N, C-alpha and C positions, 0 to 999 in steps of 0.2 A: 504494500499499500506507497511505501515512502515513496517509490519510485513516479507511482502513479501522483501522488501531490503533488509532489516538484513538478512533474511533467506539465500535468493542467494549471498549473498555477506559468511556469513558462513558456504558455502557450499565451499567453495574454498578457505577463509582462517579463518581455523575455530579459529584461537589463536585471532582474532578480537575481540577489544572493537570500538564497534561501536554506534554512536549515530544520531537519523535524526530527523529533523525538518521540517519545510512547512505540505503543499496541494494543492490540487488543481492542481496535477501534475507537479509542481512546488518543489522542495526540498534541503535541504542544507544539505548536508550523510558528517561527521564527522567516519573517520573511524585509527582507530592508529592497527600494523599488526609490530607482525616482520620477514613476508614478505617484508615487506620495507625498510627492512634494506639493505643502501650502495644503493641502486635506487633514482634515480632523481625524483623530485615532479612530473614532466610528466612523467615516466614510472608508476610511483603508481597511477595516475591516468586513465593510460591508463588498468591498470588494472581492475579499478571498470569499467571503462566506458565498457570495453567487458563483467564482470559478470553482467551487467543492460541492457546490448544492446538490448536483446528482446523487453524490456520494452520501450527503447528513440524512436528505432525504429516503437511500435504499438502508440507512442503518450501517453502511463500512465505516462510518465516521460517526462516531456517538457521542464525545465528548472530541471541543476542536477549543482549546487554547492560542489565542492567538500575541504573536509580541511582533510590530510592524516598528516600521518607522520612515524615514523619508532614506535610501543612498546616499551616502557621505562621499 
């Protein structure tokens, strides 16, 4: 699932630096992207939730903790 999460995010935010921790449908995802520049944390998280929505809806991702920031 780590590779799926990473690849889905990179499809939409190709400049991202991504780190994923967790297993058994519970993940913490760290994403730094220039796309987040000027956006609130809530808006940054909405972007990631939208990208991963199909996996959240299916239950493949049950718990998702996001740590996002603009890429430096």
